[in-house]
Structure formats: C-alpha cells, structure tokens
N, C-alpha and C positions, 0 to 999 in steps of 0.2 A: 504494500500500500504506500503510495507516494503522496505525501502531504505537502510537498514543496510546490510553490506557485510556478506556473510556466513562465517563460520569458515574455510571451506576448501579453499575458495578463498584467505584467508589472508596469507596462507603459500606459495602461488605462484606456487604450483605444477600444477594447471590446467590453469593458466593464460597464454594466448597467444597460446594455442594449437588449431590446426585446426581440424575440424571434418573429419576424413579420409574416412568415409563411403560416404559422399557426394562427396569427391574428386574422389574416385574410380568410382562412378556412372557417374560423368561428363566425365572422361577419357573414359569409355566404350561407352557412348553415342557419343562422338566425333569419336571414332574408328568405330563404326557402321555407322555413318553418312558418313565418308570418304570411307568406303568400299562400301556403296550403291551408292554413287554418282560417283565413278570412272568408266570410260568407258573402258571395257575390249575388245570391238570389234574394228577392225581396222577402220581407217577413210574411208569414202566413196570413196575418191580419189584413194585409194589403192585396192579397190575391182575390180575383173575382170568382164567385161560385157559379158553376154551371147548373147547379140544382136550384138556384134561387130564381123563381119565375118573375119576381118583381123587377129584376135587373133589366129585363127586356120587355116588360109589360105584356107578357104572354101567359097563357095558361100553363100549368105544370105538364099537361099531356103533350103540348106542342114542343116543349123543350126536350123531353125525354124520348119521344117516339119519332122515328124517321117517317117521311112520306113514302107511301107504297104505290108504285105505278105498275099496273098489270098490262102487259102487252099481249093481246089475244087476236086470233083470226076471227073475222066476221065476214062470212061470205067470201068474196074475192079479195077483200081488203083487210086492213089491220086496224084495230081500235086500241086506244090507250085509255085505261080506266084509272082514275085518281079519285078515290072516295066515291061520291055519287055522280061525278062528272064522267061522261063518255065522250072522248075526243077522237076525231077521225083523221086528223093530220098533225104534223109536228109543230106547225106554227101556232095552233091553238094550245097545244101542250106547253110550248115555250111561254106563251102569254100567261097561262095559268101558273106555271112554275115561278115566274118572276114575282108573283104576289105572295108566295109562301115564305116562311122563315127558313133560312139557310143553315142555321147552326145544327139542327138535328140530323140533317143528311137526307138521302133518298135511297130507296131500294127499288130496283127495276126487276120485276118478276115476269119472266117471258115463258109463254106456253111452248110446248114442243113443236107445234106445227107452224110457228111463225118464222118467216124468212129472216136470215141473218142481218140483212140490211135494215130491217125494221127494228131489231133489237139494238144494233149499233147506233141507229139514228136516235133512239130514245136515250141511250147513254150519252151521246154527244149533246143532245138538247139539255140534259141535266148539267153537264159541264159548262155549256155556253151560258146558262142562266145563273151561274154563280155558285152552284153546289160543289163543295170540296169533298164531301163524304158521299161517294156514289158506290153502291153495291149492286152486283148482278146476281140474281138468283133464278135458276131454271125452275119452272113450275113442275111439280111432280104429278 
C-alpha cells in the first residue's frame, strides 16, 4: 500500500477537479427521467364524454347506435332502406344521410342478390356525406 502522494498531485493542477463525464451522465439521466414521467395528455376532467347526450343535444339512442342502411333488390332495381325511408337512388340516400348525426357511424347491410356496384355505391355515399365509421355487413 503506497500512501505517498504522486508527483502530479503535488503541483495542485488536478486537485479539486470534478469528473465531468459522470456529471454529464447524471444530467442526461435526470433529463430523460423528467421527460418520461411528465404527463402530456390532458387531465380526465377535461376530456369530453361520448356517452353524454347533452354535449351534442341529441338523444342517448342517437349517440350510441349507428344508422343501418339495408340495400335490397326490388324488382329490376335496388332500394336503400334507412329506418322507415325507402330510397330508390343514391342521390336521395346522400340527401338523407347529410341530415343525420355522424358520430355514431353507419352500417351498410347488403342482401345476397344485390349487385356489387350497388353495395359499393352505398358505401361511397356514406363516405362522401361525412361518415368516418362505415361498416359493411352481408345480410344472412
């Protein structure tokens, strides 16, 4: 065990210096810790509720249930049924869909004997009128 001071320590040039590599490591670790633990999302009290019908002035059923469009063959043509409405062309369907709430989405139910272009046309009308949640369901 050598207790004598080294020659470079005697001149005082290295006495009292801090290791900067360790200091930089600690600063970066603290920076990463604070970046990971900070919450970037808004508090839950500020989030809007999709189950609150008063937020959109609609009934609770309109918020939770999607619109259902049935595409069926009628004689030589195709009809689109939406509730009690029976529509024979896509322009009338688009006009009716523009008046409906968009948040709940729409389901297009297509009968087996309907041509593909009628089903694709109904889906396209739903997208064109602003629905973002569009589902296709074949009728059984």
